[in-house]
N, C-alpha and C positions, 0 to 999 in steps of 0.2 A: 374451715378448722376453725377460725375461731369466732366471728360473728357473721352465722349463717341464715339465712332466712328461709324457713321451711313452711311454707304458705298454701294452703289450699283453700276453695271456694266450691261447697258441698250444695248442689243445688236439687230441690224438688219438683214437682210438675209446677207447682207455684212456690217461688223460693220460701222457704220456712226458716231455715238457718244458717249460717255458715260459721265455719273454723279456720282458725290460721296460728300456727307457731312459727316463734323465731326466737334467736338468740343474739344477743348484745354482750359487748365486756366495756369495763371501764376501770379505771385504776381509782385506787383508795387505801387513803395513808393505813399503814399497820402499827404496832406497837413497838418495833424497834427503830424507828425513825427513817422507817423505808416506805417505798412505796410497792405495791402490787398491784397486778391487773386481775380482775375477778370477773365471772361472766352471772350472766341474769338469762335464765330461758325461759320463756313466758309460754303458754298455750291459751289460748280464746275463743271463746262461743259463743254467739249472739242467735236466740233465738225470737224469730219476729212475731211467731203467734202467741208463743207465752209473753213476749215481751221482756223477758229477763237474760243475762249474762254469766258467764260461768269463766272465772280467772284462775287459770293453776300457774303459780310463780316458783320457780325454783332460784335460790339464792342462798348463799352461804352466811347470810347474817338476817336480820329484821329491818333492814333501812328499805326495802318495799314497803313492807307492812306499815312501817307507821309512816309512809310518805301517801301511802294510800286510806290510810285510816286520817292524815289530815285531809286529802281531798273529799273523803264521803261524809266530814263533819263526825258528828256524835257515833255514826256505826262501826261497827266491828269488821275489823277486815274479812274475817272467814264468815259472817253472817248475811243473810239475802236481803238485798234492798228491794223494796217494791216501787216502779216506776209508774208513772201516772199515762205514758203515752210512749210510743216506739221511739218518736224523735228524740224526747227525752234519755232512754235509755242508748242511743244511737250517739250524742252527742257525749254522754258521760263514757262510753267507752273510747273516742277520741281524746279526750282530757285525761283519760288513764293510759292511753299509749304514750300520751305526751311526758306522763311522769317518767318513764323508763326511757325514753328518749334523751329528757334533760338530763338526767343521771347517765348517758353514755358519754355526754358531752361537757358533762361539767367541771373534770379535776384535770384535764388535760394540759391547761397552761400551768398550773403549779406543777403538776409532774415534771414539764418539760424545764421548767425554771428548777429545779430538783437537779435533772441530770446536768444541762448547764453548770449549776454552782459547783457539783460534782466534778463534771470535767475541768471546769478553771481551777480548781482547786489542786487537780492531779497533775496538770500540764503547766501553771502558770510561771512556773520557775525556768522553765525550758528557755524563755525569751529574756532570762538573767543570766543565761549561763554564761561563762567567759571564755572569751579564744581562747585563753592557753589552759593547758591543761590545769584544773583543780586539784588532782590527786598528787601533784608531784611532790609534795613535802612529804606524803607516806611511801612515795617511791625514790626518792633521792639516789643519786648513783653512790657508789661504793667509794668513791674518792672525791674533793671538790673540783678537780683539775680536770678541764675539757676535753673529750675526747679527739680523735684525729677526725678529719673533714670524710677519709674514706677509710674502709677496713679491711685489707690483703689477708685472705685465707692462707695459711702457710703450706697445706698440704696441695691445694689444686689451684692455687693462684687468682683465684675469682676476687676478685675487687668490687666492693660493695659500699655506693654512697650513704653516709650517714646524716640524719637532719642537722638542719642548725642549733646551734643552744642560745639564741638569744634569750628563752624565757626563763632559762637556769639563769643566766648571768643577771637578770634582772631580778630574779629571785631572791638571790645572793644578797641583794641589796637591799632588802626589805629586812625590818626590826623585827624582833623575838613575836610582839606585842601584835604587830599587824600580821603576821602569819597565824598566829592562833585566831584572831578576828577571822582571817579567810578559811580557816578550817572550821570553824562554828558554822560559816556561812554554805559551808562545802558540805556541811551535814544535812541542810536541809536542800539540796541539790541530788536528790536520789534519783538517778536516772539509770531506771534498771528493767530488767525484762519482769519483773512485778508488774512496774508501772503500766508496762505495755499491757500487759494481761489483763490489769483494771481498764485501761482505754477499750480493749477489746469488747469489754465485758459493758461499758457503755454502751459501745456501737451496737452490740445486738440487742441490747435495752432498746434501744432507740429504732432499728429496724422490723421491732417486734411492735412497739408503738405505731409506728407508719401501717403496716400491715392491719393491726385493729382498727386504725380507724377509717382506712379505706373499706374494710369490710361493714364497717359500722354507717358508712357512707352508704352503701350500696342497700344495706337493710332500710334504712331509714326511705330512699330512693322507690325502693320496691313498695314499702308501705305506703308510700304518697301516691303514687300510682293506683293502686289497688284501691286505695277511698275513692279516688277521684271516678276511676271506672265503675266503680259499684254502684255507686248512685245513681248511675246514665243508663244502668242496663233496664229494660224493658220488664223483666220479670222483677224490679224493684219498686216496690210501691211508691208511685209519682207523688203523692202530697208529702209521702215522707221525704222521698228527695228534694223538692222542693223548699220545705221548712227545715233541713239540715243543710242546704247548700251553701250558708255562710259559714257554719259550723266546720263542713268540710274545707273551706276556702282558706279560713283560719288556720287550720290544721295544717295543711300545704305550706301556709306563707309561714308557719313555726316550724316545719320540718327543714325547710330551705335555709332558715336562719341557723338552725342547728348543724347543717352541712355545710354552711359557709363557713361557720365557726370552725368546725373539723379541718376543713380543706387549710383553714391560716395556719392549724398546729401543727397540720402536716409540711407544711412550708417550712415552717420551725424547724421541725424536726427533718429536714433534708437538708438547711442549712448546717444544723449544729452536726448532719454527718458528712458535709463537706468540711467544718471545722477539724472533728477529728481525724479524717484523712490527711488533713495538713498537718495536723499537730503529732499524728503517729509518723510523717515522713520526717518530721522535725525531730524527734525522740530518735526515731533509727539514726539518723547522720550525728547525733550525741554520742549514742552508744558508740557508732564505730568510730568516731573522732575519738573517745576515750579508749576504745582498743589501740587505735594508732599510736597516740601517745605512751600507753603502757607498752606497747612493743617497741618503743622507740628509746624510752628508759631502759628494757630488758635488752636492746641492743647495745646500749651505751657500757650496762654492767659486765655485759660479756667481752665488748672489746677491752675492759680496764682487766678484769678478771684473765681475759687471754695474753694480755700484757704482762700481767703478775706470773702466769705460767710460764711465759716466756723467759721472763728475770730468774724463775727458779731453776727453769731448764738451762739457761746457762751457766749459772751456778754449780748446779749439780754435776755441768760437763766439767768445768775447771776443778771441780774438787774431785771427780772420777779420775781426770789426769793427774792429780796432785798425789791420789791414792794409789794410782798404778807404779809412778815414780816412785813412793815411798814402799811400796810393795816389790818391786826390783831391788831399790838398795837394799831393804832387808834380807831377802831372798839371797844377794851377793854377799853380804856380813853374815847370815846367820851359820854358814857351815866352818868360818874360821872361828867366829865366836866361841862354837861348839867346840872346835879342837882346842882352841886354846885353852876352853874351862876343864878339858878332858887333861891337857898336858901338865894343869899344874896339881893335879892329885899325886897320889903317892905311885902311881904305874908307872911314872916316868920319873922316877928320884935316880940318883946315881946307885944308892943303895937298898936293896929289897929292906922293909922294916923288920927287923931282928934278925937279917941275914948279912953273910957277912960276901957273899957274890954281889959281881955286878950285873946290873939292868942290861939284859940282851937288848930292849929297844933303845939304847942309848950309845949305842955303835955309830950313828949318824949326828950331827951336830943338832942340836935344839932348832935352827932355822931351817936344815934340809928335811928335819923329821915333820916339822910344822907344815910346809910346803907340799911336800909327800900327800898329808893326808888332807891338807885344806882345798889345793887347787881339784883333784879328781871330784871331791867331795861337794864343791859349788859348781862344778859344771854339769853334774848330775842334777843335782837341785835344780840349777835353771832348764835344761832341758825337760823336765819330767813337768816344771810348771808353763814352759813353752809350747807341750806337747797336749796339755790340759787345757790351754788359751784356746790352741786352735780348732780342738773339736768344739768344744764350747762357742766359739765365735760360729764355727760352720752350720752348728744344728741352729743357732737363733738366724740365719741369714736363710736355712729352708724354712722355718716356720714363716718368716716375711714373706717368701716368693710362694709358700701355700696360701696365703691372706690373699695376695696380689691375683695370683694364678691359681684356682681350685685343681686344675688337671696336670700341674706340678709334681713329676714324679710318679705319675700313675703307670 
């Protein structure tokens, strides 16, 4: 996928030319203070009879062009170069291959340094994370008093133990200045899922770099074996093989050195991957710890809110009993008050207003008449209230029974 060697050797009855193509990748700095992996594809043809070479290089910038111009001296990279002998052309081909090989191995150490620096900047503060919750100051309980050590659910009797509050007591002893300083420090300890995503991105870049380096090593190994064997073929000119043997040996030595350097960089990348795995585990632990502390504060607040609600319920119950008593007293005295007010009007006077006849309602004494009206009216009022209260209570009980048992009353 990345640095794949596609080489072939074309033989005529007497070897006339050979062609090969391969692809290498390396890292180069970009304009955004980042690094990017870039590809370079090379096609090479060597004509023994004509004593000339053909190069087709595909790359996204002019870097290879500049390096080949530097290698060939004053010649332009796109112009033909006249060789005096086959061995001179063959040695120049080997040197040109080394230009591409050097490029494929030159920037990896700086790229790995950049990855390590970014990784350390993201996760360095993980080792400075406090063992107590750093966000307690933003999630303080509703009250300063400590919650009970256990919490009992009033509905089902479930008992839930609560965590200790030593951290909160220590926090209360700190001054405002120390709290502000700790808050400022906590802002630098941003352990979030965003940090984990960035760490995963670095791990992906590291895996990609390991793959590219291994494939580059494979390409260089195939190229080294290719040139070691081509000069030993019977169809290859023996005189050229003898003259170029030292150049082939130097070529193999240089390639082996580049391969060793790439293997060292692979070891660094594998070590970085192990660091990333360990640090990701640490970050996961920190996030879990923060979630645990948040749940702890939430539980404390819920317990305090439950206690407040229980206090409100108790007060409401007492007030409800008082209101029922007041209602009964009101219902008891309301009919008598109404009758007393009514008897104070002119209807119950000894004489009609403007008439000389006696009022028929005054045949009874005032007290007898008051009791005759007030007592039955009071009894009727209390009876109506009792009937209404009975049916309302019964309806509420039926609703509660339906909630507990949906099949009730079906």
